[in-house]
C-alpha positions as CSV (number, residue, x, y, z in Angstrom):
1,M,22.3,-15.3,-4.0
2,L,21.1,-12.9,-6.2
3,Q,19.9,-15.0,-8.7
4,S,17.8,-17.4,-6.6
5,L,16.3,-13.8,-5.1
6,S,15.3,-12.4,-8.6
7,E,13.4,-15.6,-9.2
8,T,10.7,-14.3,-7.1
9,A,8.5,-10.9,-6.7
10,L,9.5,-10.7,-2.9
11,G,13.3,-11.5,-3.6
12,R,13.3,-8.6,-6.5
13,A,11.8,-6.4,-4.1
14,L,14.3,-6.7,-1.4
15,I,17.1,-6.2,-4.1
16,A,15.5,-3.3,-5.5
17,Y,15.0,-1.9,-1.8
18,F,18.9,-2.5,-0.7
19,F,20.5,-1.2,-3.8
20,D,18.9,1.9,-4.0
21,L,18.5,2.2,0.5
22,P,19.6,5.7,0.7
23,R,16.4,7.3,-1.3
24,W,14.1,4.4,0.4
25,T,15.7,5.5,4.2
26,L,14.8,8.9,3.4
27,V,11.0,8.2,1.9
28,N,10.7,6.3,5.5
29,I,11.9,9.2,7.1
30,L,9.0,11.1,5.3
31,F,6.5,9.0,6.2
32,T,7.6,8.5,9.9
33,A,7.1,12.9,9.7
34,A,4.3,12.3,8.0
35,L,2.5,10.2,11.1
36,L,3.9,12.8,13.7
37,P,0.3,14.3,14.0
38,A,-1.5,11.0,14.6
39,Y,1.3,10.3,17.1
40,L,1.1,13.4,19.1
41,A,-2.8,13.3,19.0
42,L,-2.9,9.7,20.6
43,T,0.0,10.0,23.1
44,G,-2.5,13.5,23.8
45,G,-5.3,11.3,24.3
46,Y,-7.6,12.8,21.6
47,Y,-8.5,9.2,20.3
48,A,-11.2,10.6,18.5
49,I,-9.4,12.4,15.7
50,G,-6.1,10.0,15.9
51,A,-7.3,8.7,12.4
52,M,-8.5,11.7,10.6
53,V,-4.7,13.4,11.5
54,T,-2.9,10.7,9.5
55,L,-4.2,12.6,6.3
56,P,-0.1,13.6,5.7
57,V,0.9,10.0,5.5
58,V,-1.6,9.9,2.0
59,P,1.0,11.7,-0.7
60,V,3.5,10.3,1.1
61,I,2.4,6.6,0.3
62,A,1.1,7.9,-3.3
63,G,4.7,9.0,-4.0
64,M,6.5,5.9,-2.6
65,I,3.9,3.7,-4.9
66,N,5.1,5.3,-7.7
67,M,8.8,5.5,-6.9
68,A,8.0,1.5,-6.3
69,A,6.4,1.4,-10.1
70,S,10.0,3.0,-11.4
71,Q,11.6,0.0,-9.8
72,T,9.5,-2.6,-11.4
73,L,10.4,-1.2,-14.6
74,E,14.0,-1.6,-13.6
75,N,14.7,2.2,-13.5
76,A,16.2,3.9,-10.6
77,P,13.6,5.4,-8.2
78,R,14.0,8.7,-8.3
79,L,12.4,11.3,-6.0
80,K,11.0,13.2,-8.8
81,A,9.1,10.1,-9.8
82,M,7.2,10.2,-6.6
83,F,4.5,12.8,-8.7
84,A,4.6,10.9,-11.8
85,Y,0.9,9.4,-11.7
86,P,-1.0,11.8,-9.6
87,A,-4.1,9.5,-10.3
88,T,-2.2,7.2,-7.8
89,L,-2.8,10.0,-4.8
90,M,-6.6,9.9,-5.5
91,A,-6.7,6.3,-5.3
92,V,-4.7,6.3,-1.7
93,F,-6.8,9.2,-0.8
94,T,-10.1,7.2,-1.8
95,V,-8.7,4.2,0.5
96,W,-7.7,6.4,3.6
97,L,-11.2,8.2,3.4
98,G,-13.2,4.9,3.3
99,A,-11.1,3.1,5.5
100,V,-11.0,6.0,8.1
101,L,-15.0,6.6,7.8
102,L,-15.5,2.7,8.3
103,S,-13.1,2.6,11.3
104,T,-14.5,5.3,13.1
105,L,-18.6,4.0,12.6
106,L,-16.9,0.5,14.1
107,L,-15.9,2.3,17.6
108,V,-19.6,3.8,17.7
109,G,-21.9,1.8,19.6
110,M,-23.9,0.0,17.3
111,P,-25.6,-3.7,16.9
112,T,-23.3,-6.6,16.6
113,A,-24.7,-7.2,13.2
114,I,-24.4,-3.6,12.1
115,V,-20.8,-4.0,13.7
116,F,-19.9,-7.4,11.4
117,L,-21.5,-5.6,8.1
118,I,-18.9,-2.4,8.8
119,G,-16.2,-4.7,9.7
120,F,-17.0,-6.5,6.3
121,A,-17.1,-3.6,4.3
122,L,-13.7,-2.4,5.7
123,F,-12.1,-6.0,5.1
124,T,-13.6,-5.6,1.3
125,L,-12.1,-2.2,0.6
126,L,-8.9,-2.6,2.1
127,L,-8.7,-6.1,0.0
128,I,-9.5,-4.3,-3.5
129,G,-8.0,-1.0,-2.3
130,V,-4.3,-3.0,-2.3
131,F,-4.7,-3.8,-5.9
132,A,-6.2,-0.2,-6.9
133,I,-3.4,1.7,-5.4
134,Y,-0.7,0.5,-7.4
135,L,-2.7,0.4,-10.9
136,P,-2.4,4.1,-11.9
137,S,1.6,3.8,-12.0
138,Q,1.5,0.2,-13.3
139,L,-1.1,0.1,-15.7
140,K,-1.3,3.9,-16.5
141,V,-5.1,3.7,-16.0
142,N,-6.9,6.3,-13.9
143,G,-10.7,7.0,-13.3
144,W,-13.4,4.5,-13.0
145,L,-11.1,1.8,-14.9
146,I,-8.7,2.0,-11.8
147,W,-11.1,0.2,-9.5
148,R,-12.7,-2.0,-12.1
149,N,-9.4,-3.5,-12.9
150,A,-8.8,-3.7,-8.9
151,L,-11.7,-5.6,-8.8
152,V,-10.9,-8.3,-11.7
153,L,-7.6,-8.5,-9.9
154,A,-9.1,-8.8,-6.3
155,V,-11.6,-11.6,-7.4
156,S,-8.9,-13.5,-9.4
157,N,-6.1,-13.5,-7.2
158,P,-7.4,-13.2,-3.7
159,I,-5.0,-15.0,-1.7
160,I,-2.6,-12.2,-3.4
161,G,-4.7,-9.7,-1.8
162,L,-5.1,-11.4,1.9
163,G,-1.1,-12.2,1.7
164,V,-0.1,-8.7,1.1
165,L,-2.9,-7.5,3.8
166,F,-0.9,-10.3,6.1
167,L,2.5,-8.8,5.1
168,G,1.3,-5.3,6.2
169,G,0.5,-6.7,9.5
170,I,3.4,-8.0,9.9
171,G,5.2,-5.1,9.4
172,V,3.0,-3.3,11.8
173,W,3.8,-6.0,14.5
174,A,7.7,-5.5,13.7
175,V,7.5,-1.6,14.1
176,W,5.7,-2.2,17.4
177,M,7.9,-4.9,18.5
178,S,10.9,-2.7,18.2
179,K,9.3,0.5,19.6
180,G,9.3,2.4,16.5
181,A,12.8,1.6,15.3
182,L,11.8,-0.5,12.3
183,I,9.4,2.4,11.3
184,V,12.5,3.7,8.9
185,V,12.9,0.4,7.1
186,M,9.1,-1.3,6.9
187,P,6.9,1.3,5.0
188,A,9.2,1.4,1.7
189,L,10.1,-2.4,1.8
190,W,6.2,-3.2,2.3
191,V,5.4,-0.7,-0.5
192,L,8.3,-2.3,-2.9
193,M,7.3,-6.2,-1.9
194,V,3.3,-5.5,-2.9
195,A,4.6,-3.3,-6.1
196,F,6.7,-6.3,-7.4
197,T,4.0,-8.5,-6.6
198,I,1.2,-7.4,-8.1
199,D,3.2,-6.4,-10.8
200,D,3.8,-10.2,-11.5
201,R,0.1,-10.6,-11.3
202,I,-0.5,-8.3,-14.0
203,K,1.5,-10.0,-16.3
204,V,0.5,-13.3,-15.6
205,M,-2.7,-11.9,-16.9
206,Q,-1.9,-10.2,-19.3
207,S,0.1,-13.0,-21.3
208,V,-2.9,-15.5,-20.0
209,G,-5.0,-12.8,-22.1
210,N,-2.7,-12.2,-24.8
211,G,-2.6,-16.2,-25.2
212,A,-6.3,-16.4,-25.6
213,A,-6.4,-13.9,-28.0
């Protein structure tokens, strides 16, 4: 069974997750704690600031992505790896800030055409951003090269981008249906699945590039 799982990116992610379950459970608990301010804001009726107070989640997600990069290299996901690539934090923060601003604009009364444009901009940001947040740790790039390479990957693999976003939506739905219980499972599992999927795409594109050379 392990042999069959290891032949796919999602299978390798599942193996990596369950072989280091204690560390990933701890990180999921940190993620849950980071969401506490947003939960209190929403349950208290402060909907206007609900998105902004998700900021504590940003460094946790960045750390999880850095840890996941270690496992794509078949290394143990040490907690110190969370801080290995500072550029990951900047990429996650950029995507978070853009998503918060665009989401806030969607809640403001605007003409339908403007709402459509903002929604399209948000979708585009997420589609490119889901690649961008992994590239500092997987390609060892920073600055504008993150976004250039992320754009190339998003344009070359739009179905992959849509798939991992859809997978994230399923994770949110699963947490909702479990009344929050699965939040100590799903965040790190999604991060690992995306990490292995994007790692596969990068290797494919690099092999094609080397073959063309």
